[in-house]
C-alpha positions in Angstrom: 130.8 77.7 87.2 132.4 74.3 88.0 132.0 72.2 91.1 135.3 71.8 92.9 135.7 68.4 94.4 139.2 68.7 95.7 140.2 67.5 99.2 138.8 69.1 102.3 142.4 69.7 103.4 143.2 71.8 100.3 140.0 74.0 100.7 140.8 74.6 104.4 144.3 75.6 103.6 143.4 78.0 100.8 140.8 79.7 103.0 143.3 80.2 105.8 145.9 81.5 103.3 143.5 84.2 102.2 142.9 85.2 105.8 146.6 85.4 106.5 147.1 87.9 103.6 144.0 89.9 104.7 145.2 90.1 108.3 148.8 91.0 107.4 147.4 93.8 105.3 145.5 95.2 108.3 148.5 95.0 110.6 151.8 93.6 109.3 153.4 93.3 112.7 150.5 92.1 114.7 151.3 88.4 114.3 154.9 88.8 115.5 153.7 90.8 118.5 151.1 88.1 119.3 153.7 85.3 119.1 156.0 87.3 121.4 153.3 87.8 124.0 152.5 84.1 124.2 154.6 81.9 126.5 157.2 80.0 124.4 156.4 76.6 126.0 152.7 76.7 125.1 153.3 75.8 121.5 154.9 72.5 122.3 153.1 71.7 125.5 150.1 69.4 125.4 150.4 68.8 121.7 147.5 66.3 121.8 145.1 68.5 123.7 142.4 70.1 121.5 143.2 73.7 120.7 141.8 76.7 118.8 144.6 79.0 117.7 144.4 82.6 118.9 146.0 83.8 115.7 145.8 82.8 112.0 149.4 81.7 112.2 148.7 79.4 115.1 145.6 78.0 113.4 147.7 77.4 110.3 150.2 75.5 112.3 147.4 73.3 113.8 146.1 72.7 110.3 149.5 71.8 108.8 150.7 69.7 111.7 151.5 66.1 110.8 148.8 63.8 112.2 149.9 61.9 115.3 148.0 58.8 114.4 148.6 55.4 115.9 149.4 52.3 113.8 145.8 51.2 113.9 144.3 54.5 113.0 140.6 54.8 112.0 138.7 57.7 110.4 135.2 58.6 109.5 134.1 61.7 107.5 130.6 62.7 108.5 128.3 65.2 106.6 125.5 66.6 108.7 122.6 67.6 106.5 119.1 68.8 107.2 116.8 71.7 106.6 117.7 75.1 108.1 117.3 75.4 111.9 117.2 71.6 112.4 119.8 71.8 115.1 122.9 70.6 113.2 125.3 73.2 114.6 124.1 72.7 118.2 124.5 68.9 117.8 128.1 69.5 116.5 128.9 71.5 119.6 127.6 68.7 121.8 129.5 66.1 120.0 132.8 68.1 120.2 132.2 69.1 123.8 133.3 72.6 122.7 131.3 75.7 121.7 132.7 76.3 118.2 129.7 76.5 115.9 127.2 79.4 115.9 123.7 78.6 117.1 120.6 80.8 116.8 116.8 80.4 116.7 116.8 82.2 113.4 117.3 80.3 110.1 120.4 80.1 108.0 122.8 80.8 110.9 125.5 78.7 109.2 126.2 80.3 105.9 129.2 78.2 104.7 130.7 74.8 105.2 132.7 74.4 108.4 135.0 71.5 109.3 135.5 70.2 112.8 137.5 67.3 114.1 137.1 65.0 117.1 139.7 62.4 118.1 139.2 59.6 120.6 141.7 56.8 121.0 142.7 55.5 117.6 139.6 57.0 115.8 139.1 60.4 114.3 135.7 61.8 113.3 135.7 64.7 110.9 132.4 66.6 110.9 131.3 68.7 107.9 128.7 71.1 109.2 126.8 72.6 106.3 124.2 75.2 105.7 120.6 74.0 105.7 119.4 72.5 102.5 117.2 74.8 100.5 115.7 74.5 97.0 117.0 76.6 94.1 113.6 78.4 94.0 113.8 79.3 97.6 117.4 80.3 97.2 116.5 82.8 94.6 113.5 84.2 96.5 115.6 84.7 99.7 118.6 86.0 97.7 121.0 83.7 99.6 124.7 83.2 98.7 125.4 80.5 96.1 127.7 78.8 98.6 124.6 78.0 100.7 123.4 75.6 98.0 126.8 74.4 96.8 128.5 73.7 100.2 126.0 71.0 101.4 126.4 69.0 98.2 130.2 69.3 98.1 130.4 68.1 101.7 128.4 65.0 100.8 130.8 64.2 98.0 133.7 64.2 100.5 131.8 62.3 103.3 131.8 58.6 104.2 128.6 58.9 106.1 125.5 61.1 105.9 123.8 62.1 109.2 120.3 63.5 108.5 119.3 65.7 111.4 115.5 65.9 111.4 113.5 68.3 113.6 110.6 66.4 115.1 109.2 69.5 116.8 107.9 71.1 113.6 104.3 70.0 113.4 104.1 70.8 109.6 107.2 68.9 108.5 108.0 66.3 111.2 106.1 63.5 109.5 108.2 63.6 106.3 111.7 64.2 105.1 112.3 67.4 103.2 112.4 67.0 99.4 116.0 68.4 99.3 117.1 65.8 101.9 115.4 63.0 100.0 117.1 64.1 96.8 120.5 64.0 98.5 119.8 60.5 99.8 118.7 59.1 96.5 121.6 60.8 94.7 124.1 59.0 97.0 122.6 55.6 97.7 126.0 54.1 98.1 126.8 56.2 101.2 125.9 55.1 104.7 123.1 57.2 106.2 122.0 57.7 109.8 118.7 59.4 110.9 118.8 61.5 114.0 115.4 62.7 115.4 116.4 65.9 117.1 114.4 68.1 119.6 112.5 65.1 121.0 112.2 67.1 124.3 109.5 69.2 122.5 107.3 66.2 121.6 104.7 65.8 124.4 103.5 62.4 123.3 106.6 60.2 123.0 104.7 57.4 121.3 104.4 59.7 118.3 108.2 59.2 117.8 107.6 55.6 116.9 105.1 56.5 114.2 107.4 59.2 112.9 110.3 56.7 112.7 108.0 54.3 110.7 107.1 57.1 108.3 110.6 58.5 107.8 112.2 55.1 107.3 109.4 53.5 105.3 109.3 51.0 108.1 112.7 49.6 107.2 116.0 50.1 109.1 119.3 48.4 108.0 117.3 46.3 105.5 115.0 44.8 108.2 111.4 45.6 108.8 111.3 47.6 112.0 107.6 47.8 112.6 104.4 45.7 112.1 100.8 46.7 111.7 98.4 45.7 114.4 96.8 43.2 112.0 100.2 41.6 111.4 100.8 41.3 115.1 97.5 39.4 115.5 98.7 37.0 112.8 101.6 36.0 115.0 99.3 34.6 117.7 99.1 30.8 117.5 95.4 30.6 116.8 95.6 26.9 116.0 96.7 26.0 119.5 94.2 28.4 121.0 91.3 26.8 119.0 92.5 23.3 119.9 92.7 24.1 123.6 89.2 25.7 123.5 87.8 22.6 121.8 89.4 20.3 124.4 88.1 22.4 127.3 84.6 23.2 126.1 84.0 20.8 123.2 83.1 23.6 120.9 83.5 21.5 117.7 81.5 18.3 117.1 82.9 15.3 115.3 80.8 16.2 112.3 82.7 19.5 111.9 86.1 17.9 111.2 86.2 18.9 107.5 85.3 22.5 108.3 87.8 22.6 111.2 90.6 21.3 108.9 89.8 24.1 106.5 90.0 26.7 109.3 93.3 25.3 110.5 94.8 25.1 107.0 93.7 28.7 106.3 95.3 29.9 109.6 98.6 28.1 108.8 98.7 29.6 105.3 98.2 33.1 106.8 100.9 32.5 109.3 103.3 31.0 106.8 102.8 34.0 104.4 103.4 36.4 107.3 106.6 34.6 108.4 107.9 34.6 104.9 107.2 38.3 104.7 108.6 39.4 108.1 111.6 37.1 108.7 115.0 38.2 107.6 116.0 41.2 105.4 113.5 42.8 103.2 113.9 44.8 100.0 113.4 48.5 100.3 110.1 49.7 98.9 110.5 51.6 95.6 113.5 49.5 94.5 112.8 50.6 90.9 113.2 54.2 92.0 116.5 53.3 93.6 117.7 51.9 90.3 116.7 55.0 88.4 118.4 57.1 91.1 121.6 55.0 90.7 121.7 55.8 87.0 121.4 59.5 87.8 124.0 59.1 90.5 126.5 57.8 87.9 125.8 60.9 85.8 126.2 63.1 88.8 129.6 61.6 89.5 130.7 62.4 86.0 129.5 66.0 85.7 131.6 68.9 86.9 129.4 71.7 85.8 127.2 73.3 88.4 124.2 74.0 86.1 124.2 70.4 84.8 124.5 69.1 88.4 121.5 71.1 89.5 119.6 70.0 86.4 120.2 66.3 87.3 119.0 67.0 90.8 115.9 68.5 89.4 115.2 65.3 87.4 115.8 63.3 90.7 113.2 65.6 92.4 110.6 64.4 89.9 111.4 60.8 90.8 111.1 61.2 94.5 107.9 63.3 94.3 105.6 61.9 97.0 108.2 60.1 98.9 108.2 60.9 102.6 110.9 58.6 103.9 114.2 56.7 103.1 114.4 53.0 103.5 118.2 52.7 103.5 119.0 54.2 106.9 121.4 52.0 108.7 120.6 53.4 112.2 118.0 55.7 113.8 118.7 57.6 116.9 116.6 60.0 119.0 118.3 63.0 120.6 117.8 66.3 122.2 120.9 68.4 121.6 119.6 71.1 123.9 119.5 68.7 126.9 122.5 66.6 125.7 120.2 63.5 125.5 121.3 60.8 123.0 124.5 62.7 122.0 126.8 60.2 123.7 125.0 57.3 121.9 125.5 59.0 118.6 129.2 59.7 119.3 129.8 56.1 120.3 128.1 54.9 117.1 130.2 57.1 114.9 133.4 55.9 116.6 132.3 52.3 116.0 131.6 53.0 112.3 135.1 54.5 111.7 137.1 52.5 109.1 140.8 51.9 109.0 142.6 54.8 107.3 145.0 57.7 107.9 143.9 60.7 109.9 143.4 64.0 108.2 144.4 66.2 111.1 146.5 66.2 114.2 144.6 65.2 117.4 144.9 68.8 118.6 143.1 70.2 115.6 139.5 71.4 116.2 138.3 73.5 113.3 139.5 75.0 110.0 137.9 78.4 110.8 140.2 81.3 111.6 139.8 82.8 115.1 138.6 86.1 113.5 136.0 84.3 111.5 134.8 82.4 114.7 134.5 85.7 116.5 132.5 87.3 113.7 130.2 84.4 113.5 129.6 84.6 117.3 128.7 88.2 117.1 126.4 87.6 114.1 124.7 84.8 116.1 123.8 87.4 118.8 122.7 89.9 116.2 120.3 87.3 114.8 118.9 86.8 118.3 118.3 90.4 119.1 117.5 92.1 115.8 114.2 91.8 113.9 113.2 90.9 110.4 115.9 90.8 107.7 118.3 93.4 109.3 120.9 91.0 110.8 121.3 89.1 107.5 122.4 92.3 105.7 124.9 93.5 108.3 128.6 93.1 107.4 131.2 92.4 110.1 134.9 93.3 109.9 137.5 92.5 112.5 139.5 95.8 112.9 141.8 94.8 115.7 143.0 91.5 117.2 145.7 91.1 119.8 146.7 89.1 122.9 148.1 91.1 125.8 149.1 89.3 129.0 146.7 86.5 128.4 143.8 88.9 127.5 142.4 88.5 124.0 141.4 92.0 122.7 139.0 92.2 119.8 137.4 95.2 118.0 134.7 94.3 115.4 133.0 96.9 113.2 129.4 96.3 112.2 128.7 97.8 108.8 125.1 98.8 108.1 123.5 99.1 104.7 124.2 102.6 103.3 120.6 103.1 102.0 119.1 101.8 105.2 121.6 103.2 107.7 119.2 105.1 109.8 116.8 102.2 110.2 119.5 99.6 110.7 121.5 101.6 113.2 118.4 102.5 115.2 117.5 98.9 115.6 121.1 97.9 116.3 121.8 100.5 119.0 118.4 100.3 120.7 117.3 102.8 123.4 120.4 104.3 124.9 122.6 101.7 123.2 121.0 98.9 125.3 120.7 96.4 122.4 124.3 96.8 121.3 125.5 96.4 124.9 123.5 93.2 125.3 124.9 91.8 122.0 128.5 92.6 123.1 128.0 91.1 126.6 126.5 87.8 125.3 129.1 87.5 122.5 131.9 88.2 124.9 130.7 85.3 127.2 130.5 82.9 124.2 134.0 83.9 123.0 135.4 83.3 126.5 133.9 79.8 126.4 135.2 79.3 122.9 138.8 80.5 123.4 138.9 79.5 127.1 140.4 82.7 128.3 139.5 86.3 129.2 138.2 88.4 126.3 137.8 92.1 125.8 135.3 92.8 123.0 134.3 96.2 121.5 131.7 96.6 118.8 131.6 99.7 116.5 128.7 100.6 114.3 129.2 102.3 111.0 
């Protein structure tokens, strides 16, 4: 299997084309009926307003529409990476100001790469939301789709900037970057990287965040030492002037002690000079030899197009970064709580400032490359993850059987396919007592779909 490194645009277009053929096979005349039911002026009105198409055809139009960029257009492609359940999708929703990405307390909610676009003024930010990074061993143990390993790495190839979302609420993993994240950073040392400490609202002692920042950045941010040990802080005190003043006030040193006093003064000055030489100005990142080795592997990673060779090179890189708990080349560190919308505005402003001159990829009205049917299915799956126990929600298959817009009402019928060999167990858990679980799933998913499509929604779930 080969790694496809084509443009993001081509991959989005091909995925939507497959959906068009699938939906037309289900109901050949549905798209014509939907277009007829929509007001004619809505397709041309508010062209710059963000929009999620109600049909695959409309979503295709938004994807293919020529970018309405200004002469001084700027763009930044951002890959959000992190371990599963770090809060990447929730952060994307906050950054977009639109509920488009599925969020759940369960792991591996996002199962494939998704593209979102945000436009403000002359700048466009393209977000590449990826599945959580997992090791190949864990991938085989959990029997995950191969795309859940490939998609994060392919997104990083396309990105200009890597935003590492780190969960500081995890007491077991908060003090170090995950090995998979560290491998990605060392494999792409040429790309700008930003560290976002997420879920800070769950940290009771806020001073711990400073120590975590020191550990995760090796004490260096943007090439400058961002912290000092207590012993180093003491060295900054002008002990010479203190001793001289004490001697003037109290006559602590006698004339016979001049030689010893000069030795003390010279020693203090040497300590201070050594400290100033160490702390002033940019410093080299620790483990620079490791970076050099990683850069050699990076060149080989750039040349290979074979999936197995790519993973083999990453395995060699894992041996190099063994024992590393941080990354010294982060350009910025931000603290955020996506749940409470804290620090999100600062991150958005920073990304807009980092945008570089270049052509936009999408029209300003474009929001996501996902089809409306796929968004609805992901929304239902999110609620299934919230309400069903164990592995059951991961094995359920969702199929959109009906999709239509009637007088402004979006009507959806989604079938939930249970495992044939586990049908009795799956259906029992899915329905609940008197169908209460399925009703709650449908009710919550309906509300989320109304927030997503910003209109009234009729949702019906069928179990098979």
